[in-house]
DRENVO-28841 format. One record per residue (C-alpha): residue in one letter; x, y, z. Coordinates in pm, 1 decimal. Example, Ala and Ser with C-alpha at 12.3 -4.5 7.8 and 13.67 -1.06 7.14 Angstrom:
BEGIN
 rest       c1       c2       c3
    A   1230.0   -450.0    780.0
    S   1367.0   -106.0    714.0
***
This chain:
BEGIN
 rest       c1       c2       c3
    M  14817.9  13896.1  22407.9
    D  14639.7  13607.0  22577.8
    R  14512.7  13292.6  22396.3
    R  14161.0  13342.1  22467.0
    T  14193.7  13697.3  22322.9
    A  14376.4  13540.0  22033.5
    L  14101.1  13289.2  21935.6
    L  13842.9  13519.4  21974.2
    H  14017.6  13793.4  21686.2
    L  14089.1  13458.0  21462.6
    T  13668.3  13395.2  21474.7
    T  13623.4  13742.2  21388.9
    M  13826.9  13768.9  21099.3
    L  13740.5  13375.2  20917.3
    G  13346.9  13476.7  21006.4
    A  13374.6  13870.2  20757.5
    L  13559.7  13637.1  20517.9
    A  13194.5  13333.5  20522.8
    P  12922.0  13337.3  20344.0
    T  12617.5  13407.9  20522.8
    R  12494.4  13027.0  20405.9
    L  12763.6  12766.6  20313.7
    R  12705.8  12645.4  19970.2
    A  12489.1  12262.0  20072.3
    Q  12252.6  12478.3  20230.8
    E  12183.4  12699.0  19960.6
    E  12114.2  12375.9  19705.7
    R  11882.9  12220.6  19991.3
    R  11715.2  12541.9  19991.4
    R  11609.1  12527.6  19702.6
    T  11525.1  12161.7  19609.6
    P  11142.7  12134.3  19634.0
    K  10958.0  11929.9  19904.0
    S  11273.5  11870.0  20094.8
    R  11138.3  11931.2  20442.7
    P  11143.4  11587.0  20635.5
    R  10858.0  11412.2  20692.1
    E  10711.7  11447.2  21066.9
    D  10732.3  11132.9  21246.9
    L  10365.4  11116.8  21424.8
    E  10455.8  10904.5  21651.1
    F  10621.7  11197.9  21854.2
    R  10430.6  11480.9  21932.2
    P  10299.5  11724.4  22210.8
    V  10056.1  11575.2  22437.1
    G   9732.9  11705.8  22336.9
    A   9794.8  11780.0  22000.8
    P   9524.9  11607.2  21754.8
    A   9685.4  11360.5  21559.5
    E   9762.4  11424.8  21165.0
    A   9613.1  11224.7  20942.6
    E   9852.7  10942.1  20737.6
    P   9815.9  11050.5  20387.2
    Q   9682.1  10824.3  20138.8
    S   9893.4  10589.5  19874.6
    D   9790.2  10664.1  19587.3
    A   9925.7  10314.0  19489.8
    G   9617.4  10134.0  19363.2
    D   9524.0  10406.1  19177.1
    P   9595.0  10336.9  18796.6
    L   9618.8  10781.5  18735.6
    D   9789.1  10979.3  18959.9
    A   9643.6  11364.3  18956.6
    A   9791.5  11457.2  18633.1
    G   9612.0  11141.8  18434.6
    Q   9957.0  10961.8  18345.0
    P   9975.9  10611.7  18425.8
    P  10193.2  10450.2  18702.5
    A  10537.0  10406.7  18696.1
    G  10614.3  10160.7  18467.5
    F  10331.4  10076.4  18318.8
    V  10299.0   9999.5  17957.9
    N  10208.7  10295.9  17733.1
    E  10057.7  10216.5  17384.0
    P  10071.7  10401.5  17116.7
    G   9794.5  10658.0  17078.9
    F   9634.4  10536.9  17390.1
    Q   9462.1  10769.6  17597.1
    W   9325.2  10761.4  17952.8
    R   9025.1  10888.2  18017.5
    R   8776.0  10886.1  18353.2
    Y   8382.9  10864.8  18395.0
    P   8199.4  10981.1  18745.3
    I   7908.6  10772.8  18744.2
    S   7818.8  10891.6  19060.4
    R   7459.6  10979.0  18990.6
    Y   7402.7  10712.1  18899.5
    T   7471.5  10416.1  19103.0
    Q   7264.4  10629.0  19348.5
    V   6973.3  10529.9  19150.0
    A   7128.4  10163.3  19183.4
    A   7193.3  10184.8  19525.1
    E   7011.9   9869.9  19653.6
    Q   7213.4   9630.3  19353.5
    K   7558.3   9521.8  19491.6
    S   7736.9   9627.4  19159.3
    P   7550.5   9852.2  19022.3
    Q   7867.8   9969.6  18787.9
    K   7832.4   9619.9  18592.5
    A   7627.1   9711.8  18396.0
    I   7799.8   9970.6  18221.5
    L   8082.8   9780.3  18187.3
    D   7815.1   9497.6  18027.9
    W   7657.0   9781.6  17791.4
    I   8047.9   9884.3  17714.0
    F   8100.1   9567.5  17571.4
    R   7781.4   9516.7  17398.2
    R   7840.0   9804.0  17182.2
    T   8246.5   9819.8  17159.9
    G   8273.5   9399.8  17161.7
    T   8620.9   9245.1  17376.3
    A   8840.2   9198.2  17084.4
    D   8983.0   9534.0  17153.1
    W   9001.9   9466.8  17547.7
    H   9171.8   9143.8  17568.3
    G   9423.7   9165.5  17265.6
    E   9763.8   9203.3  17266.8
    K   9784.3   9564.2  17335.3
    T   9722.9   9658.4  17712.9
    A   9390.8   9816.2  17752.6
    V   9243.2   9873.9  18086.6
    L   8889.0   9882.4  18161.8
    S   8724.8   9952.3  18593.2
    A   8466.4  10029.1  18732.3
    S   8376.1  10183.5  19125.6
    K   8053.5  10283.7  19199.9
    T   8228.9  10612.2  19198.8
    E   8361.0  10659.8  18869.1
    V   8454.9  10430.7  18513.7
    R   8835.6  10416.5  18412.8
    A   8931.1  10330.3  18084.3
    Y   9288.6  10319.1  17854.5
    N   9186.2  10244.7  17493.3
    S   9193.0  10402.1  17118.3
    P   9060.1  10720.3  17051.8
    E   8763.1  10573.5  16801.7
    I   8689.4  10302.9  17119.0
    L   8680.9  10572.2  17420.1
    D   8396.0  10765.2  17196.9
    Q   8210.9  10488.7  17193.8
    V   8245.4  10423.7  17562.2
    D   8180.6  10804.2  17630.5
    E   7856.3  10730.1  17456.5
    V   7747.5  10417.3  17650.0
    V   7838.2  10623.0  17974.2
    E   7635.7  10880.8  17893.4
    R   7327.4  10696.5  17837.8
    F   7358.1  10637.0  18191.9
    T   7415.3  10958.4  18366.7
    D   7197.5  11161.0  18153.5
    S   6942.4  10982.9  18038.3
    I   6570.3  11152.9  18000.2
    E   6412.7  10931.2  18306.3
    D   6611.5  10642.3  18520.6
    V   6345.4  10397.9  18606.2
    L   6119.6  10193.6  18315.8
    S   5793.9   9967.1  18374.6
    L   5765.0   9650.5  18238.0
    H   5522.7   9403.6  18140.2
    I   5634.5   9045.0  18131.6
    Q   5432.4   8741.7  17981.9
    V   5547.3   8482.9  17964.2
    V   5293.7   8184.1  17728.6
    A   5284.7   7825.7  17624.2
    A   5092.5   7786.2  17289.2
    V   5017.7   7436.3  17217.5
    D   4898.0   7564.0  16809.8
    T   5178.4   7723.9  16603.5
    R   4798.0   7896.1  16418.0
    W   4778.1   8185.4  16622.6
    R   5032.7   8356.2  16304.2
    H   4745.2   8317.4  16087.6
    T   4582.3   8722.8  16086.1
    V   4871.4   8923.8  16227.5
    Y   5171.6   8766.0  16074.4
    W   5204.7   9037.6  15807.6
    R   5216.9   9270.5  16102.4
    L   5580.9   9144.9  16228.5
    E   5821.8   9315.1  16199.7
    P   6084.9   9065.2  16231.3
    V   6378.3   9234.9  16443.7
    G   6635.3   8901.5  16511.6
    G   6631.6   8525.2  16574.1
    G   6835.0   8237.1  16757.7
    P   7061.7   7927.8  16639.8
    Q   6763.7   7741.9  16671.3
    G   6552.3   7837.7  16503.4
    Q   6403.9   8142.5  16770.0
    Q   6219.0   8402.7  16629.4
    I   6170.7   8783.7  16783.8
    W   5970.5   9062.5  16643.6
    T   5816.4   9427.8  16733.4
    L   5401.9   9414.5  16660.7
    R   5103.1   9670.0  16801.3
    M   5046.6   9654.5  17129.2
    D   4610.5   9618.3  16994.5
    D   4760.8   9331.6  16741.6
    A   4964.3   9179.1  17091.1
    A   4653.9   9156.1  17252.0
    L   4489.3   9052.4  16941.2
    V   4665.8   8702.0  16913.9
    L   4673.3   8662.9  17317.5
    S   4300.7   8719.1  17280.2
    Q   4265.0   8393.4  17033.9
    M   4528.2   8146.7  17198.1
    Q   4281.6   8214.7  17528.4
    M   4058.0   8049.3  17302.1
    Q   4245.2   7674.4  17238.4
    Q   4297.8   7480.9  17477.4
    G   4615.7   7408.7  17622.8
    F   4720.1   7760.3  17635.5
    R   4886.8   7801.2  17947.0
    R   4996.0   8182.7  18103.6
    L   5321.7   8083.7  18321.2
    V   5414.4   8429.3  18368.4
    D   5225.0   8772.5  18386.5
    Q   5379.2   9017.5  18651.7
    R   5421.7   9477.3  18615.8
    V   5805.3   9549.4  18756.2
    E   5960.1   9838.8  18738.4
    V   6342.7   9816.1  18669.2
    V   6644.8  10112.2  18688.2
    N   6766.8  10186.9  18346.6
    G   7026.0   9967.7  18181.9
    Q   6980.9   9729.8  18489.5
    T   6945.8   9325.7  18428.2
    L   6591.7   9166.3  18532.9
    T   6568.7   8846.2  18550.1
    I   6185.2   8622.0  18562.1
    R   6217.6   8251.3  18612.8
    T   5921.5   7987.0  18634.7
    F   6045.8   7612.0  18660.5
    E   5920.8   7280.0  18791.0
    P   6119.1   7013.7  18906.9
    R   6185.2   6665.5  18782.2
    T   6221.1   6361.0  18954.9
    Y   6358.8   6040.3  18836.7
    S   6592.5   5765.2  18923.4
    G   6875.9   5827.4  18794.5
    G   7154.4   5565.3  18927.1
    I   7230.1   5312.8  19169.6
    Q   7351.3   5379.4  19533.0
    R   7406.3   5093.0  19824.9
    E   7216.0   5153.4  20138.4
    S   7328.4   4906.0  20327.5
    A   7627.1   4650.3  20346.7
    A   7450.5   4365.1  20323.1
    G   7088.6   4202.9  20267.0
    T   6930.4   4348.2  20030.7
    G   7262.3   4695.3  19915.5
    F   7246.0   4883.6  19632.1
    Q   6924.9   5072.7  19566.2
    P   6746.7   5322.7  19279.0
    K   6863.9   5589.5  19369.5
    T   6582.8   5960.2  19310.9
    D   6810.9   6245.7  19161.6
    K   6629.7   6562.0  19011.7
    L   6615.0   6802.5  18704.6
    E   6394.7   7215.7  18668.9
    E   6209.1   7222.3  18377.9
    S   6211.9   7630.5  18364.0
    I   6192.7   7898.4  18152.8
    V   6457.5   8185.0  18239.1
    L   6407.9   8563.8  18078.1
    R   6730.8   8777.3  18137.5
    L   6637.2   9138.8  18028.8
    S   6817.2   9406.9  18045.9
    P   6685.9   9780.4  17867.8
    L   6910.1  10119.4  17783.4
    L   6694.2  10423.3  17687.2
    T   6880.3  10600.9  17424.1
    Y   6929.7  10969.9  17393.0
    D   6607.4  11096.2  17287.5
    G   6430.7  10827.7  17535.5
    D   6154.9  10751.4  17254.7
    A   6311.9  10368.1  17255.1
    V   6522.0  10122.1  17433.2
    D   6835.7   9879.1  17279.3
    A   6707.5   9505.2  17525.5
    A   6968.6   9315.0  17623.0
    V   6723.3   8967.1  17570.7
    D   6865.9   8654.2  17705.8
    L   6600.1   8379.2  17731.3
    T   6649.2   8004.4  17779.7
    V   6448.6   7708.1  17815.2
    N   6508.8   7339.1  17966.4
    S   6277.8   7114.5  17864.3
    V   6266.0   6724.4  17956.9
    Q   6085.3   6516.4  17656.3
    A   6075.1   6200.2  17886.3
    F   6242.0   5969.9  18119.4
    Q   6357.5   5645.6  17905.5
    R   6351.0   5325.7  18138.8
    T   6630.0   5104.8  18110.7
    K   6728.9   4771.7  18255.1
    I   7045.5   4744.0  18431.6
    I   7195.9   4464.1  18682.4
    A   7360.1   4572.9  18992.7
    P   7485.9   4348.4  19254.0
    R   7267.2   4223.1  19542.5
    E   7274.3   3945.4  19833.2
    V   6931.0   3931.8  19851.4
    G   6614.0   3987.0  19535.6
    S   6658.4   3989.8  19214.5
    S   6991.6   4184.4  19003.4
    E   6859.2   4340.0  18767.5
    M   6726.1   4687.2  18879.3
    S   6581.2   4967.6  18664.3
    I   6662.1   5362.5  18614.3
    D   6607.5   5652.8  18409.5
    V   6776.9   5789.6  18138.0
    P   6610.4   6129.5  18100.6
    V   6578.6   6303.1  17718.8
    A   6635.4   6673.5  17779.0
    Y   6633.4   7012.9  17596.4
    Q   6868.7   7326.6  17625.3
    T   6791.7   7667.7  17355.5
    R   6888.6   7996.2  17370.5
    L   6819.6   8351.7  17285.5
    D   7061.0   8582.1  17318.6
    Q   7046.3   8902.1  17160.3
    T   7073.9   9247.9  17178.6
    I   6740.0   9452.5  17031.5
    K   6811.6   9778.8  16909.8
    T   6551.1  10067.4  16880.1
    W   6276.3   9884.5  17029.6
    P   6034.9  10101.5  17010.8
    L   5815.2  10237.7  17320.6
    G   5470.3  10169.5  17324.5
    Q   5558.3   9876.1  17100.0
    T   5526.2   9504.8  17168.8
    L   5856.9   9332.8  17167.6
    L   5693.9   8943.9  17059.0
    L   6008.5   8640.6  17087.9
    S   5942.4   8352.3  17002.3
    G   6109.2   7984.8  17265.2
    G   6098.2   7727.6  16948.4
    I   5857.5   7453.5  17021.1
    H   5960.4   7190.4  17358.9
    P   5810.6   6895.5  17428.7
    G   5524.7   7037.9  17659.8
    V   5728.9   7232.3  17889.0
    I   5635.4   7272.3  18223.8
    D   5318.4   7071.1  18214.3
    K   5305.4   6667.9  18311.3
    K   5452.6   6452.5  18087.9
    G   5266.6   6115.0  18192.1
    G   4985.4   5999.2  18005.9
    W   4650.8   5834.3  18007.7
    L   4724.8   5479.6  18235.4
    G   5073.4   5559.3  18181.2
    T   5086.8   5527.1  17826.5
    P   5237.2   5817.0  17580.2
    L   4841.0   5883.0  17492.5
    G   4719.4   6208.9  17617.9
    A   5102.4   6294.3  17728.0
    P   5227.5   6687.2  17550.6
    S   5325.9   6598.0  17241.5
    S   5472.9   7013.7  17169.0
    T   5421.2   7383.1  17304.0
    E   5539.4   7694.3  17140.3
    V   5718.3   7920.3  17424.7
    L   5594.2   8260.0  17346.2
    V   5716.7   8597.6  17549.2
    F   5545.1   8896.0  17552.3
    L   5738.0   9218.7  17663.5
    D   5614.0   9672.1  17664.0
    A   5814.1   9843.7  17820.2
    E   5763.7  10231.6  17892.4
    V   5885.5  10479.4  18121.6
    A   5769.2  10475.1  18452.7
    S   5651.5  10812.9  18500.3
    R   5407.1  10823.5  18190.4
    A   5291.3  10467.8  18326.5
    K   5192.1  10567.6  18630.9
    G   5044.8  10930.3  18452.9
    R   4873.1  10680.3  18257.3
    A   4743.7  10522.6  18486.1
    R   4593.8  10821.6  18667.8
    A   4403.5  10924.5  18323.8
    V   4229.0  10584.9  18254.9
    A   4132.9  10597.1  18664.5
    P   3744.8  10632.9  18775.4
    D   3614.1  10906.1  18932.2
    V   3491.0  10720.0  19225.6
    A   3426.1  11041.2  19458.7
    Q   3132.2  11149.6  19144.1
    A   2781.1  11076.7  19226.5
    P   2622.5  10862.2  18899.8
    D   2342.4  11081.7  18853.5
    D   2616.9  11373.2  18819.1
    R   2783.9  11279.6  18593.2
    D   2557.1  11407.1  18247.7
    D   2548.0  11767.5  18350.9
    E   2859.1  11800.2  18512.9
    P   3121.7  11819.9  18213.6
    A   3377.6  11535.0  18269.1
    P   3740.9  11625.2  18412.5
    A   4039.4  11716.3  18184.5
    P   4269.3  11386.0  18148.3
    A   4562.1  11412.9  18389.1
    P   4869.9  11593.3  18186.2
    R   5133.4  11357.6  17982.4
    A   5398.1  11354.0  18261.9
    A   5681.9  11566.6  18095.8
    A   6060.6  11425.6  18008.7
    R   6300.4  11554.6  18277.4
    K   6584.1  11675.0  18272.8
    P   6972.3  11478.2  18248.2
    G   7047.1  11517.5  18614.7
    G   6668.4  11473.9  18757.6
    R   6688.6  11123.3  18968.0
    A   6395.5  10912.6  19107.3
    V   6506.5  10690.1  19288.1
    R   6360.7  10368.7  19315.5
    G   6399.2   9999.2  19397.3
    P   6610.3   9700.9  19305.0
    D   6550.5   9505.2  19016.7
    L   6298.0   9207.8  19128.0
    D   6349.2   8822.8  19047.3
    Y   6036.7   8665.3  18974.6
    E   6029.4   8355.8  19044.7
    E   5650.0   8101.5  19051.1
    P   5670.8   7745.6  19178.8
***
């Protein structure tokens, strides 16, 4: 037997004794997801490139809804996700429409439970809200998100009127009809009243000298978003001195500017039934009473060294409240307090205080209703211009337009962005 024949017989005997799969091969076959990742740089010519799998490193939850590795779990806390795409599409022209949801969550739950010793998470993108907290807090988050995503209406119609009234006696005939609903730290007051009573108050003010309607605007706002109404008047004064040249007169008076303004920020959120709103109201009034002239000594090479500057006497009041369950169809009335001739000329006759404004009360009248209902009412009261005047007595009057029915959750009308109204 030669050497080649002996090796052939030996190989045959060893193949009969060895198993079909080695032990290491069997263990590798049973291990899941053990296939090596294919190198995307090497593929047959003309083969389509496969998409690179996206990493979930930035996702606080994995597919099973669990926090990432290394996350500090709090006993009893839970993760929850809330899809909000349907709402953010309605307010698509807003820069960050999801921010309104976070703001209202903080108004409902407060901030202490999110910024305390325990780890908590609240974040939002345009597709979903993610929250990690106790079940009690998450239940409140559920309610807030539902009022955004499943609201009966998506767009609210607002009528805003800002008035500067020189007399506080408008309360005389209607005060007993005012329903107090809040107040501010500087004596501001908030009431609700019937719309016809509000019209009576405005008609009485128009007969008074010094009454000024600063804003009269009708706008539409997406449910839950923030509307800003701002009216202002610039005030210039000599606030200091500045050097205009190295020699000669040297220092000269420097002109500064203040803004006397009324700024209203309003965020209305419909209730579940759609017959009332919760309104977050932020009313800030900046007023200038006077500029006190003061003498100072300034280093000057030419002319008198004595100069005059102005020291402003300014006031600011702020009313920041969340009004609960403001009924649609009623007027919300805000009193921003008494101010020294806000947004009015400060000088009197011939440079004296005589004739200068002494005090004005800032009043804000707010009316709100769903946009579809407001349009239905406008169509119902619109005159029939196509019908001749002589034929109206012979033919029956047309039936009023039916009241717009509330849409079911999910039926949405896309509107434009919230408005910032500024009156120079």
